[in-house]
C-alpha positions as CSV (number, residue, x, y, z in Angstrom):
1,M,-32.7,20.5,-15.4
2,E,-35.7,22.6,-14.2
3,A,-38.1,19.7,-15.0
4,Q,-35.9,17.3,-13.0
5,K,-35.8,19.7,-10.0
6,Q,-39.6,20.2,-10.2
7,F,-40.2,16.4,-10.2
8,I,-37.8,15.8,-7.3
9,K,-39.5,18.5,-5.3
10,A,-42.9,17.0,-6.1
11,F,-41.7,13.5,-5.2
12,G,-40.3,14.8,-1.9
13,W,-43.7,16.5,-1.1
14,G,-45.3,13.2,-1.9
15,V,-43.2,11.3,0.7
16,I,-43.8,14.0,3.3
17,A,-47.6,13.7,2.5
18,S,-47.4,10.0,3.0
19,F,-45.9,10.4,6.4
20,F,-48.7,12.5,7.6
21,L,-51.5,10.7,5.7
22,S,-50.4,7.4,7.3
23,S,-51.6,8.9,10.7
24,T,-55.2,8.5,9.6
25,F,-54.8,4.7,9.4
26,I,-53.1,4.5,12.8
27,I,-55.7,6.8,14.5
28,N,-58.6,4.9,12.9
29,S,-57.2,1.7,14.3
30,V,-56.8,3.2,17.8
31,I,-60.3,4.6,17.7
32,S,-61.8,1.2,16.5
33,G,-59.8,-0.6,19.2
34,A,-61.3,1.7,21.8
35,G,-64.8,1.1,20.6
36,G,-65.3,4.4,18.7
37,H,-68.2,4.3,16.2
38,W,-67.2,4.5,12.5
39,T,-69.7,7.3,11.7
40,W,-68.0,9.8,14.1
41,T,-64.6,8.6,12.9
42,A,-65.6,9.6,9.3
43,N,-67.4,12.7,10.4
44,L,-65.4,14.6,13.0
45,R,-62.2,14.6,10.9
46,T,-63.8,16.7,8.2
47,L,-65.7,19.0,10.7
48,F,-62.4,19.8,12.4
49,L,-60.5,20.2,9.2
50,I,-62.8,23.0,7.8
51,P,-62.1,25.7,10.5
52,I,-58.4,24.8,10.5
53,L,-58.0,25.4,6.8
54,A,-60.3,28.4,6.9
55,L,-58.1,30.1,9.5
56,V,-55.0,29.4,7.5
57,L,-56.6,30.9,4.3
58,L,-58.0,33.8,6.3
59,F,-54.6,34.8,7.7
60,T,-52.9,34.4,4.3
61,K,-55.8,36.5,2.7
62,Q,-56.7,33.7,0.3
63,L,-60.1,32.8,1.8
64,K,-62.1,35.4,-0.2
65,T,-60.9,33.9,-3.5
66,L,-62.2,30.4,-2.5
67,L,-65.5,31.8,-1.4
68,I,-66.0,33.6,-4.7
69,V,-65.3,30.3,-6.6
70,L,-67.6,28.4,-4.2
71,K,-70.4,30.9,-4.8
72,K,-69.9,30.6,-8.6
73,S,-69.8,26.8,-8.8
74,P,-71.0,25.3,-5.5
75,W,-72.1,22.0,-7.0
76,V,-68.7,21.3,-8.4
77,F,-67.3,21.1,-4.9
78,V,-70.3,19.3,-3.5
79,K,-70.0,16.7,-6.2
80,W,-66.2,16.1,-6.0
81,G,-66.0,16.8,-2.3
82,T,-68.6,14.1,-1.6
83,V,-66.8,11.7,-4.0
84,G,-63.1,12.4,-3.1
85,F,-63.5,13.1,0.6
86,G,-66.9,11.9,1.9
87,I,-67.0,8.5,0.4
88,L,-63.2,8.0,1.0
89,Y,-63.4,8.8,4.8
90,T,-66.5,6.6,5.2
91,S,-65.1,3.6,3.4
92,L,-61.7,3.8,5.3
93,S,-63.5,4.2,8.7
94,V,-65.6,1.1,8.2
95,A,-62.7,-0.9,6.9
96,S,-60.6,0.0,10.0
97,L,-63.1,-2.0,12.1
98,M,-62.0,-5.2,10.4
99,V,-58.3,-5.2,9.8
100,P,-55.2,-3.4,11.2
101,G,-54.4,0.1,10.0
102,W,-51.3,-0.8,8.1
103,M,-53.3,-3.4,6.1
104,V,-55.9,-0.7,5.2
105,A,-53.0,1.5,4.1
106,A,-51.6,-1.4,2.0
107,I,-54.9,-2.1,0.2
108,F,-55.4,1.7,-0.4
109,Q,-52.3,1.7,-2.6
110,I,-54.5,0.4,-5.4
111,N,-55.3,4.1,-5.9
112,I,-51.9,4.3,-7.7
113,L,-53.3,2.1,-10.5
114,A,-56.7,3.6,-10.3
115,G,-55.4,7.1,-11.0
116,M,-53.8,6.1,-14.3
117,L,-56.7,3.8,-15.4
118,L,-59.2,6.6,-14.9
119,S,-57.2,9.0,-17.0
120,P,-59.0,8.3,-20.3
121,F,-62.3,9.2,-18.5
122,I,-61.0,12.3,-16.9
123,Y,-58.8,14.1,-19.5
124,K,-59.5,15.3,-23.0
125,D,-55.9,16.2,-24.0
126,E,-52.7,14.1,-24.2
127,R,-53.0,13.2,-20.5
128,K,-55.9,10.7,-21.4
129,F,-53.3,8.3,-22.7
130,I,-52.0,5.8,-20.2
131,P,-48.2,5.6,-20.0
132,K,-47.6,1.9,-20.5
133,K,-44.2,1.8,-18.7
134,S,-45.5,3.7,-15.7
135,L,-48.6,1.4,-15.7
136,L,-46.4,-1.8,-15.6
137,I,-44.3,-0.3,-12.8
138,S,-47.4,0.6,-10.8
139,V,-48.7,-3.0,-11.4
140,L,-45.5,-4.3,-9.7
141,I,-46.2,-2.0,-6.7
142,V,-49.8,-3.1,-6.4
143,L,-48.7,-6.8,-6.7
144,G,-46.4,-6.2,-3.8
145,V,-49.3,-4.8,-1.9
146,L,-51.4,-7.9,-2.7
147,V,-48.6,-10.2,-1.7
148,M,-48.5,-8.5,1.7
149,Q,-52.1,-9.7,2.3
150,F,-51.4,-13.4,1.8
151,E,-50.4,-14.1,5.3
152,N,-53.7,-12.8,6.6
153,F,-55.8,-15.2,4.4
154,T,-55.0,-18.4,6.2
155,E,-58.1,-18.6,8.4
156,L,-61.7,-18.2,7.4
157,Y,-62.5,-15.8,10.3
158,V,-59.7,-13.6,9.0
159,F,-60.4,-14.1,5.3
160,L,-64.0,-12.8,5.4
161,P,-63.4,-9.5,7.1
162,A,-60.2,-9.0,5.1
163,M,-62.2,-9.4,1.8
164,M,-64.9,-7.0,3.1
165,S,-62.3,-4.5,4.0
166,F,-60.6,-5.0,0.7
167,F,-63.7,-4.0,-1.3
168,L,-64.4,-1.0,1.0
169,V,-60.8,0.3,0.7
170,L,-61.0,-0.4,-3.1
171,I,-63.9,2.1,-3.3
172,G,-61.8,4.6,-1.4
173,A,-58.8,4.0,-3.6
174,I,-60.9,4.8,-6.7
175,V,-62.7,7.9,-5.4
176,W,-59.5,9.5,-4.0
177,P,-57.7,10.1,-7.3
178,L,-61.0,10.6,-9.1
179,G,-62.0,13.5,-6.9
180,N,-58.6,15.1,-6.9
181,R,-58.0,14.9,-10.6
182,K,-61.5,15.9,-11.7
183,L,-61.4,19.0,-9.5
184,M,-58.0,20.0,-11.0
185,V,-59.5,19.6,-14.5
186,V,-62.5,21.8,-13.6
187,C,-60.2,24.4,-12.1
188,E,-58.2,24.4,-15.4
189,E,-61.3,24.7,-17.6
190,E,-62.9,27.4,-15.5
191,E,-59.6,29.1,-14.8
192,F,-60.1,28.9,-11.1
193,K,-56.8,30.0,-9.5
194,L,-56.9,27.8,-6.4
195,N,-53.9,26.4,-4.5
196,A,-53.7,23.1,-2.7
197,I,-55.1,24.4,0.6
198,Q,-58.0,26.2,-1.1
199,R,-58.9,23.0,-3.1
200,V,-58.8,20.8,0.1
201,L,-61.0,23.3,2.0
202,G,-63.4,23.5,-1.0
203,M,-63.8,19.7,-1.1
204,S,-64.2,19.5,2.7
205,I,-67.0,22.0,2.6
206,G,-68.5,20.2,-0.4
207,C,-68.8,16.9,1.5
208,I,-70.7,18.5,4.5
209,P,-74.1,17.3,3.3
210,L,-72.9,13.7,3.4
211,M,-71.2,14.2,6.8
212,I,-74.4,15.6,8.3
213,V,-76.3,12.4,7.2
214,I,-73.5,10.2,8.6
215,G,-73.5,12.2,11.9
216,I,-77.3,11.7,12.3
217,V,-76.8,8.0,11.8
218,G,-74.1,8.0,14.5
219,F,-76.2,10.0,16.9
220,V,-79.2,7.7,16.5
221,E,-77.0,4.5,17.0
222,V,-74.6,5.5,19.7
223,G,-75.3,9.1,20.7
224,L,-72.5,11.6,20.9
225,P,-68.8,10.5,20.5
226,S,-66.5,10.0,23.4
227,Q,-64.0,12.7,24.4
228,N,-61.1,10.3,23.3
229,Q,-62.7,9.9,19.9
230,V,-63.1,13.7,19.5
231,M,-59.5,14.3,20.4
232,S,-58.3,11.5,18.1
233,S,-60.3,12.9,15.2
234,F,-58.9,16.3,15.9
235,Y,-55.3,14.9,15.6
236,S,-56.3,13.1,12.4
237,A,-57.6,16.4,11.0
238,I,-54.3,18.2,11.8
239,F,-51.8,15.6,10.7
240,S,-53.6,13.7,7.9
241,G,-56.2,16.1,6.7
242,F,-54.3,19.4,6.9
243,L,-50.6,18.5,6.7
244,G,-50.9,15.3,4.7
245,G,-53.8,16.3,2.4
246,V,-52.4,19.7,1.5
247,A,-48.8,18.3,0.9
248,F,-50.2,15.6,-1.4
249,Y,-52.4,18.1,-3.4
250,K,-49.4,20.4,-3.6
251,A,-47.2,17.6,-5.0
252,T,-49.8,16.6,-7.7
253,Q,-50.4,20.2,-8.6
254,M,-46.6,20.7,-9.3
255,I,-46.5,18.1,-12.0
256,H,-50.1,17.6,-13.0
257,Q,-49.3,18.3,-16.7
258,S,-47.1,15.1,-16.9
259,P,-49.0,11.8,-16.7
260,I,-45.7,9.9,-16.1
261,Q,-44.5,12.1,-13.3
262,L,-48.0,12.3,-11.8
263,A,-48.0,8.4,-11.7
264,A,-44.6,8.5,-9.9
265,V,-45.7,11.1,-7.3
266,E,-49.0,9.2,-6.6
267,A,-46.9,6.1,-6.1
268,T,-45.2,7.7,-3.1
269,Q,-48.3,6.9,-1.2
270,V,-46.9,3.3,-0.7
271,F,-44.7,4.8,2.1
272,E,-47.9,5.1,4.1
273,I,-47.8,1.3,4.6
274,I,-44.3,1.5,6.3
275,F,-45.2,4.6,8.3
276,A,-48.5,3.1,9.4
277,L,-46.8,-0.2,10.4
278,I,-44.1,1.5,12.4
279,G,-46.7,3.6,14.1
280,E,-48.9,0.6,15.1
281,M,-45.8,-1.3,16.2
282,F,-45.0,1.4,18.7
283,L,-48.5,2.4,19.8
284,M,-50.4,-0.9,19.5
285,N,-47.7,-3.5,19.7
286,A,-48.5,-4.7,16.2
287,P,-46.4,-7.7,15.1
288,I,-43.7,-7.5,12.4
289,P,-45.0,-8.7,9.1
290,G,-44.1,-12.3,8.1
291,I,-42.4,-13.5,5.0
292,Y,-45.2,-12.4,2.6
293,G,-45.2,-8.9,4.1
294,Q,-41.5,-8.6,3.8
295,V,-41.5,-9.8,0.2
296,G,-44.3,-7.5,-0.7
297,M,-42.4,-4.5,0.8
298,M,-39.4,-5.4,-1.3
299,M,-41.5,-5.5,-4.4
300,I,-42.9,-2.1,-3.5
301,A,-39.4,-0.7,-2.9
302,V,-38.2,-1.9,-6.3
303,G,-41.3,-0.4,-8.0
304,I,-40.7,3.0,-6.4
305,L,-37.0,2.9,-7.4
306,I,-37.8,2.0,-11.0
307,H,-40.3,4.9,-11.1
308,L,-37.6,7.3,-10.0
309,V,-35.1,6.0,-12.5
310,N,-37.7,6.1,-15.3
311,N,-38.6,9.7,-14.6
312,W,-35.0,10.8,-14.2
313,K,-34.1,9.3,-17.6
314,R,-37.1,10.9,-19.3
315,S,-36.4,14.3,-17.9
316,K,-32.7,14.1,-19.1
317,K,-33.9,13.0,-22.6
318,W,-36.4,15.9,-22.7
319,I,-33.8,18.4,-21.7
320,F,-31.3,17.0,-24.3
321,Q,-34.0,17.3,-27.1
322,L,-34.8,20.9,-26.0
323,K,-31.1,21.9,-26.3
324,V,-30.8,20.3,-29.7
């Protein structure tokens, strides 16, 4: 019963995280529509996020622990912060110039598959084995995501930017779970006792070198960002970076020992599509998806439901065996 409760809590945190994480796709679209440069979109979010998280850890007396770990292994955070945050933010910011935010959110769901397929290259214990049933369920979800894109491939002028954005978001979908999982493994091996907020701040600090380079490029090309872009990036840091990122890292940390449950929790990110679409419909008058979009959403919903049932049955079976 405790395993079931833990999974349900983690799944709930995953949905909450998706709600806040979806804000980054909406805000990126708003910034792009207003002419904001992609370099500042990628850069400012991280620069705002660092002091926000640092203040939280300072008031909770957890900042010192992180600083000790950073001093001991700085390159670990530079490496996985650059991969998991720096490359991710950059790819999503450029992709948002070409397609609506909800479509970026839809393509990004490939990370559900990427997380599992990367397992053999990340873990050395039983977690390196890919759970076949969870993989098939996640394939159904990703197929639903791809079906949603069909209605946007009817014209060449839409097809080309859509394909470019697809490959950019694909990169982000790979580095996001890669950075998150690799850092958790390092923390396990080195016995770093870091919570979700500490890990997010550590990775944010780690990607500063890349953000400085991107900031220089932005300054040379367009000068300083506009006030609207600065404020939008601040909101993105609060809602997506702080609330969304920390909630998602907390969710994955709660069940990181179970590949099956981890796959299900990572699958909650598909809710970002719905949240992003609703947000853009209200803020930017985005049209309702057509038949392909609706069919794709139904496939995604079925995949999520099967994930939940699959994990619930496995938890009950495990508890029964434990009692026997």
